C-alpha positions in Angstrom: 0.0 0.0 0.0 1.3 3.4 -0.9 2.6 5.7 1.8 0.1 8.4 1.1 -2.8 6.2 1.9 -3.9 6.9 5.4 -3.3 10.6 4.9 -7.0 11.6 4.5 -6.2 15.2 3.7 -4.7 14.1 0.4 -7.7 12.0 -0.7 -10.2 14.6 0.5 -8.5 17.2 -1.7 -9.0 15.2 -4.9 -12.1 15.2 -7.2 -12.5 12.6 -10.0 -14.0 13.9 -13.2 -15.2 11.1 -15.4 -15.8 12.2 -19.0 -18.9 10.4 -20.4 -19.6 12.5 -23.5 -19.2 11.4 -27.1 -21.7 9.8 -29.4 -20.2 6.3 -29.2 -21.1 5.6 -32.9 -18.7 2.7 -33.1 -20.9 0.6 -30.7 -23.7 0.6 -33.4 -26.2 0.6 -30.6 -29.2 2.6 -29.5 -27.8 2.6 -26.0 -25.1 4.7 -24.5 -21.8 3.0 -25.1 -20.9 3.6 -21.4 -23.9 1.6 -20.1 -23.0 -1.6 -21.9 -22.2 -4.2 -19.3 -19.1 -6.3 -18.7 -19.1 -9.0 -16.1 -22.1 -7.4 -14.3 -21.1 -3.8 -14.4 -21.6 -1.0 -16.9 -18.3 0.3 -18.4 -18.6 3.6 -16.5 -19.2 1.7 -13.2 -15.9 -0.1 -13.6 -14.1 3.3 -13.8 -16.2 4.6 -10.8 -15.3 1.6 -8.7 -11.6 2.0 -9.5 -11.8 5.7 -8.4 -13.7 5.1 -5.2 -11.7 2.0 -4.5 -8.6 4.2 -4.5 -10.3 6.4 -1.8 -11.6 9.3 -3.9 -15.1 10.0 -2.7 -15.9 13.1 -4.6 -16.8 12.0 -8.1 -18.5 14.0 -10.9 -19.5 12.8 -14.4 -19.5 15.0 -17.5 -22.3 13.6 -19.6 -23.2 14.6 -23.2 -25.5 12.7 -25.5 -27.7 10.1 -23.8 -27.0 11.7 -20.4 -30.3 10.4 -19.2 -29.0 6.8 -19.6 -25.8 7.6 -17.7 -27.8 9.2 -14.9 -30.1 6.2 -14.8 -27.1 3.9 -14.5 -25.1 5.8 -11.9 -28.1 7.4 -10.1 -27.0 9.4 -7.0 -23.6 7.9 -6.6 -22.0 10.9 -8.5 -22.6 14.5 -9.3 -23.4 15.5 -12.9 -22.4 18.2 -15.4 -24.4 17.9 -18.6 -23.3 19.3 -21.9 -25.5 21.2 -24.4 -22.9 20.7 -27.1 -19.8 18.6 -27.4 -16.7 20.4 -28.7 -13.9 18.1 -27.5 -12.3 17.0 -24.3 -11.1 20.4 -23.3 -14.6 21.9 -23.8 -16.1 19.1 -21.6 -13.8 19.9 -18.7 -14.4 23.7 -19.2 -18.1 23.0 -18.5 -17.1 21.6 -15.1 -15.5 24.9 -13.9 -18.6 26.2 -12.2 -18.9 22.8 -10.4 -15.5 23.3 -8.8 -16.3 26.9 -7.9 -12.9 28.2 -6.5 -11.9 24.7 -5.5 -8.2 24.5 -4.9 -7.2 20.9 -5.0 -6.5 18.2 -7.5 -8.7 17.0 -10.4 -8.3 13.5 -11.7 -9.7 13.3 -15.2 -10.6 9.9 -16.6 -12.6 8.5 -19.5 -15.7 6.4 -18.7 -14.8 3.8 -21.3 -11.6 2.4 -19.7 -12.9 -0.4 -17.5 -9.5 -2.0 -17.0 -8.0 0.9 -15.1 -6.8 -0.4 -11.7 -7.1 1.5 -8.4 -3.5 0.9 -7.8 -2.6 3.0 -10.9 -4.7 5.8 -9.6 -2.9 5.7 -6.2 0.5 5.7 -7.8 -0.5 8.6 -10.0 -1.5 10.6 -7.0 1.7 9.7 -5.2 3.8 10.7 -8.2 2.0 14.0 -8.7 2.5 15.0 -5.0 6.1 13.7 -4.8 7.3 15.4 -8.0 5.2 18.6 -7.2 3.7 18.4 -10.7 1.1 20.8 -12.0 -0.1 18.0 -14.3 0.6 14.3 -14.4 -0.1 12.3 -17.5 -0.7 8.5 -17.2 1.0 6.7 -20.1 1.3 3.2 -21.4 4.0 1.4 -23.4 2.4 -0.6 -26.2 3.7 -2.8 -29.0 1.6 -1.1 -31.6 1.1 2.7 -31.1 -1.0 3.1 -34.2 -3.7 5.6 -33.7 -2.5 6.8 -30.3 -1.0 10.1 -29.2 2.7 9.7 -28.6 4.4 10.9 -25.4 7.6 12.9 -25.8 10.0 13.0 -22.8 13.0 15.1 -22.1 16.3 13.8 -20.5 14.8 14.5 -17.1 11.7 12.3 -17.7 9.4 15.3 -18.0 6.9 15.6 -20.8 7.6 18.5 -23.2 4.8 17.5 -25.5 2.2 15.1 -26.7 2.0 14.4 -30.4 -1.1 13.4 -32.2 -0.7 10.2 -34.3 -1.6 12.1 -37.5 1.0 14.7 -36.7 3.8 12.3 -35.8 6.8 12.3 -38.1 10.3 11.0 -38.3 11.5 9.5 -35.0 8.1 10.3 -33.4 6.4 7.5 -35.2 8.7 5.1 -33.5 7.7 6.2 -30.0 5.8 3.4 -28.2 4.8 5.3 -25.1 1.3 6.6 -25.6 -1.1 8.9 -23.9 -3.8 7.0 -22.0 -6.1 10.0 -21.7 -5.9 9.9 -17.9 -4.6 13.0 -16.2 -4.2 14.5 -12.7 -4.2 18.3 -12.6 -3.8 21.0 -10.0 -7.2 22.6 -10.3 -6.4 26.3 -10.3 -3.8 26.0 -13.1 -6.1 23.6 -15.0 -8.9 26.0 -15.4 -6.7 29.0 -15.9 -5.1 27.2 -18.8 -8.4 26.0 -20.2 -9.5 29.6 -20.7 -6.5 30.1 -22.9 -6.7 27.3 -25.4 -8.5 27.5 -28.8 -10.4 25.3 -31.1 -8.5 26.5 -34.2 -7.9 23.0 -35.7 -9.3 20.7 -38.3 -11.9 19.3 -35.9 -13.0 22.6 -34.4 -12.6 21.1 -30.9 -10.9 22.2 -27.7 -8.4 19.5 -26.8 -7.3 18.7 -23.3 -3.8 17.9 -24.5 -3.5 21.6 -25.5 -3.6 22.4 -21.8 -0.5 20.3 -21.2 1.3 22.1 -24.0 0.3 25.5 -22.7 1.4 24.6 -19.2 4.8 23.6 -20.5 5.2 26.8 -22.4 4.4 28.7 -19.2 7.0 26.9 -17.2 4.7 24.6 -15.2 5.9 21.1 -14.4 4.2 18.4 -16.4 5.2 14.9 -15.4 4.2 11.4 -16.5 3.6 8.0 -14.9 3.8 4.9 -17.0 1.2 2.3 -16.0 2.8 -1.1 -15.4 0.0 -3.0 -17.3 -0.7 -1.4 -20.7 -4.0 -3.2 -20.8 -5.4 -0.7 -18.4 -5.3 2.0 -21.2 -7.6 0.0 -23.5 -10.8 1.9 -24.3 -14.0 0.5 -25.6 -15.3 2.2 -28.7 -16.9 -0.7 -30.5 -18.2 -4.2 -29.9 -14.9 -5.8 -30.9 -13.1 -3.9 -28.2 -16.0 -4.7 -25.8 -15.4 -8.4 -26.4 -11.6 -8.0 -25.9 -11.9 -6.1 -22.6 -14.6 -8.5 -21.4 -12.3 -11.5 -21.9 -9.5 -9.8 -20.0 -11.8 -9.0 -17.0 -13.4 -12.4 -17.1 -10.0 -14.1 -16.8 -9.0 -11.8 -13.9 -12.2 -12.7 -12.1 -11.8 -16.5 -12.7 -8.2 -16.3 -11.5 -9.2 -14.6 -8.3 -11.7 -17.3 -7.5 -9.3 -20.1 -8.3 -6.6 -18.6 -6.1 -9.3 -18.4 -3.3 -9.8 -22.2 -3.5 -12.6 -22.6 -6.1 -12.1 -25.3 -8.7 -13.1 -24.2 -12.2 -13.1 -27.1 -14.6 -13.0 -25.1 -17.8 -12.1 -21.4 -17.7 -13.0 -21.0 -21.4 -16.7 -21.8 -20.8 -17.2 -20.3 -17.4 -18.6 -16.7 -16.9 -18.6 -15.1 -13.5 -19.7 -11.5 -12.7 -17.5 -9.2 -10.6 -19.7 -9.2 -7.5 -20.2 -13.0 -7.3 -18.9 -14.7 -4.1 -17.9 -18.4 -4.0 -16.7 -20.5 -1.1 -13.6 -22.7 -1.1 -13.7 -26.2 -2.5 -16.7 -25.5 -4.6 -16.5 -27.0 -8.1 -17.7 -25.1 -11.2 -18.3 -27.3 -14.2 -18.2 -26.1 -17.9 -21.0 -23.9 -19.3 -21.8 -22.2 -16.0 -22.8 -18.6 -15.8 -22.9 -16.8 -12.4 -24.4 -13.3 -12.5 -25.2 -10.4 -10.3 -24.7 -10.7 -6.6 -24.8 -14.5 -6.5 -23.3 -16.1 -3.4 -22.3 -19.7 -3.3 -21.1 -21.5 -0.1 -18.3 -24.0 0.3 -18.1 -27.6 -1.1 -20.8 -27.0 -3.6 -21.1 -28.4 -7.2 -22.4 -26.1 -9.8 -23.0 -27.1 -13.5 -22.5 -28.1 -16.1 -24.7 -25.7 -18.2 -26.1 -23.8 -15.2 -27.1 -20.2 -14.7 -27.4 -18.5 -11.4 -28.6 -14.9 -11.2 -28.6 -13.1 -7.8 -28.9 -16.5 -6.2 -27.8 -17.5 -2.7 -26.6 -21.1 -2.2 -25.7 -22.7 1.1 -22.9 -25.2 1.7 -22.6 -28.7 0.2 -25.3 -28.1 -2.3 -25.4 -29.3 -5.9 -27.0 -27.6 -8.9 -26.9 -29.3 -12.3 -28.1 -28.1 -15.7 -30.5 -25.6 -14.1 -31.5 -22.0 -13.8 -31.9 -20.2 -10.5 -32.8 -16.5 -10.4 -33.3 -14.1 -7.4 -33.8 -17.0 -5.0 -32.1 -18.8 -2.0 -31.1 -22.4 -1.7 -30.1 -24.0 1.6 -27.4 -26.4 2.6 -27.1 -29.9 1.2 -29.7 -29.3 -1.4 -29.8 -31.0 -4.8 -31.2 -29.0 -7.8 -31.7 -30.4 -11.3 -31.0 -31.5 -13.9 -33.2 -29.1 -15.9 -34.9 -27.4 -12.9 -36.0 -23.8 -13.1 -36.1 -21.8 -9.8 -37.8 -18.5 -10.5 -37.6 -15.3 -8.4 -38.6 -15.0 -4.8 -38.2 -18.7 -4.0 -36.6 -20.2 -0.9 -35.4 -23.7 -1.0 -34.6 -25.3 2.4 -31.8 -27.6 3.5 -31.5 -31.1 2.1 -34.3 -30.4 -0.5 -34.4 -32.4 -3.7 -35.7 -30.5 -6.8 -35.4 -32.8 -9.7 -35.6 -32.8 -13.5 -38.1 -30.5 -15.2 -39.4 -29.0 -12.0 -40.4 -25.3 -12.0 -40.6 -23.4 -8.7 -42.0 -19.9 -8.7 -42.3 -17.5 -5.7 -42.5 -20.4 -3.3 -41.0 -21.7 0.0 -39.9 -25.3 0.0 -39.3 -26.7 3.5 -36.2 -28.7 4.5 -36.0 -32.3 3.3 -38.9 -31.9 0.9 -38.7 -33.8 -2.4 -40.0 -32.7 -5.7 -38.2 -35.2 -8.0 -39.6 -34.5 -11.5 -42.2 -32.9 -13.8 -43.9 -30.5 -11.4 -44.9 -26.9 -11.2 -45.0 -25.3 -7.8 -46.1 -21.6 -7.9 -47.1 -19.2 -5.2 -46.9 -21.9 -2.6 -45.6 -23.1 0.7 -44.4 -26.7 1.0 -43.6 -28.0 4.4 -40.7 -30.1 5.7 -40.3 -33.7 4.7 -43.1 -33.5 2.2 -43.1 -35.4 -1.1 -44.5 -34.0 -4.3 -44.7 -36.7 -6.9 -44.5 -36.6 -10.7 -46.9 -34.3 -12.6 -48.2 -32.3 -9.7 -49.3 -28.8 -10.5 -50.3 -26.0 -8.1 -53.0 -24.2 -10.1 -52.3 -20.7 -8.9 -53.9 -18.6 -11.7 -57.5 -18.4 -12.6 -57.1 -15.9 -15.5 -57.5 -12.9 -13.2 -55.7 -13.4 -10.0 -53.0 -15.6 -8.5 -53.7 -17.5 -5.3 -51.7 -19.4 -2.8 -51.3 -23.1 -2.1 -50.1 -24.3 1.3 -48.9 -27.9 1.8 -48.0 -28.9 5.4 -45.2 -31.0 6.8 -44.8 -34.8 6.1 -47.5 -34.7 3.4 -47.6 -36.9 0.3 -49.0 -35.6 -3.0 -49.4 -38.3 -5.5 -48.8 -38.2 -9.3 -50.8 -36.0 -11.6 -52.5 -34.1 -8.8 -53.9 -30.6 -9.4 -54.1 -28.3 -6.4 -56.6 -25.6 -7.2 -55.5 -22.5 -5.2 -56.4 -21.1 -2.8 -56.2 -24.4 -0.9 -54.4 -25.9 2.1 -53.1 -29.4 2.5 -52.5 -30.0 6.2 -49.7 -31.9 7.9 -49.4 -35.7 7.5 -52.0 -35.9 4.8 -52.0 -38.1 1.7 -53.5 -37.2 -1.7 -54.2 -40.0 -4.2 -52.8 -39.9 -7.7 -54.9 -38.2 -10.3 -56.9 -36.1 -7.9 -58.0 -32.5 -8.4 -58.1 -30.9 -5.0 -60.4 -27.9 -4.6 -61.0 -28.0 -0.8 -58.6 -28.1 2.2 -57.3 -31.5 3.1 -57.5 -32.3 6.9 -54.5 -33.5 8.9 -53.9 -37.3 8.7 -56.5 -37.6 5.9 -56.5 -39.4 2.6 -58.0 -37.3 -0.1 -59.3 -38.8 -3.3 -60.9 -36.5 -5.9 -61.7 -38.4 -9.1 -65.1 -38.0 -10.7 -66.8 -38.1 -14.1 -66.5 -35.2 -16.5 -69.1 -32.5 -16.1 -69.6 -29.8 -18.8 -71.3 -26.6 -17.7 -72.8 -24.9 -20.8 -72.1 -21.2 -21.5 -70.1 -20.9 -18.2 -67.5 -18.7 -20.0 -70.1 -16.2 -21.2 -71.9 -16.1 -17.9 -68.8 -15.5 -15.9 -67.3 -13.0 -18.4 -64.2 -15.1 -18.8 -63.7 -14.6 -22.5 -60.0 -14.1 -23.4 -59.6 -11.0 -25.5 
């Protein structure tokens, strides 16, 4: 950890300014490019988390086109400066001057489309800026192919006398492999003073933030540079190809972190885990598994193959095979699947068996209950040690409203039973196969509900049940 961390005065005197303007045409999408998600987070959220993870609490976003989507994504976590027109990076920062309002600290400027930026790089930049007493510090990267990037020119003292646009590079400048990442740390007073003195007299008619650096050098201000150790951090996302490349890098980082923490991942090439997922040690993840959102999996579990968990909570020693679980909780030593579907707001108890082609929706399943195959349990409560046989359906919807089914402890529901909600099956009861249950079943009772077919003429018309 860097020496300056722990000195709260430094971090309290830094504001991060995330540039979220630009049309993002390369993404070929109706959505803002910065709201596209990678491993569970929008691009701009990755940058925000790096900034706040480094200890910078004051964060503002400069948003241009599709600002409403940026605001909907980030909500009240940041402050906003919105642009009426977009005339370059320098112009975007100019519009933030009123926000800073005589602020005399440091301004960390970042782009919202650089999700690989590490908080450690931010911390090192702050340390370098303070130690070298820079007015501006440029974060750079050394790359194998600098094509299309601005080149960093350094003098013999390591200072930055200039930044050369790729199109303007000539002679030896084309061979420079240190490039400008677009990430800068400025002393605020000098930044805004210099911004007021740059022009947009160029082919693009834009105000460029790099012109501020040139002007500072001309006025004798110290401009330094810090080269990031991992050049991948400089990668931006301007199209879907770059989105895929960055996703793969982040995905491998996440998988590596889990494996180092004791999780066994059988095939890293076919396993996808979001950033906020938590997995206990000695859990095995089989191929084709997708873990999304805030999923939490305990220790000694088996997940997969071909399984998707979204915001799921799974206890210890449970197994989930070829199944989908969304926004639900599963207890310890449970067995789910294959081909089960656990829909939102369900709670599955300890040692429960949910077998093949079983769908659970918004229901509570008690400990040691068994639903082995081909059943639909919706809007229900199932007690402990209860057995639900093949083909059982809780009929929770009458075309207008959904109603609840309650099944007690130690009950047995035979094959091909329909439970017409609202209905209650009490403890220790038994329902014969093929029954359609419309009334409550008493405790310790055997219920048989098989009768000849009855047709009620014009019932649909009389009840107004026509489907329109």
